[in-house]
C-alpha positions in Angstrom: 0.0 0.0 0.0 2.0 2.9 -1.3 -0.3 5.6 0.1 -0.1 4.5 3.7 3.1 6.5 4.3 1.3 9.6 3.3 -1.5 8.8 5.7 1.0 8.2 8.6 2.7 11.5 7.8 -0.6 13.5 7.7 -1.7 11.8 11.0 1.6 12.8 12.6 1.2 16.4 11.4 -2.4 16.6 12.7 -1.4 15.3 16.1 1.6 17.7 16.3 -0.6 20.7 15.3 -3.3 19.8 17.8 -0.7 19.8 20.6 0.5 23.3 20.0 -2.6 25.2 18.6 -5.8 26.2 20.3 -9.1 24.9 19.2 -9.9 28.3 17.6 -6.6 28.2 15.7 -7.2 24.7 14.5 -10.7 25.6 13.3 -9.3 28.5 11.2 -6.5 26.3 9.8 -9.0 23.6 9.0 -11.2 26.0 7.1 -8.3 27.6 5.2 -7.0 24.2 4.2 -10.4 23.1 3.0 -10.7 26.2 0.9 -7.2 25.6 -0.5 -8.2 22.1 -1.4 -11.4 23.2 -3.2 -9.4 25.9 -5.1 -6.8 23.4 -6.2 -9.5 21.0 -7.3 -11.2 23.7 -9.3 -7.9 24.7 -11.0 -7.1 21.1 -11.8 -10.6 20.6 -13.3 -10.3 23.8 -15.4 -6.9 22.8 -16.7 -8.1 19.3 -17.6 -11.2 20.9 -19.4 -8.9 23.2 -21.4 -6.6 20.3 -22.3 -9.5 18.1 -23.3 -11.0 20.8 -25.6 -7.8 21.1 -27.7 
């Protein structure tokens, strides 16, 4: 399972952040990362759409 290493890494990062950030800071970071993910997903879809239309 090649993706497991990534999951372990992300789990470690999440645990470390939760130990040094307040609940409010974690909520803000979570929201910002979700928005970033949606933006990257949108950019990827638009790029693919442009490539497919060529």
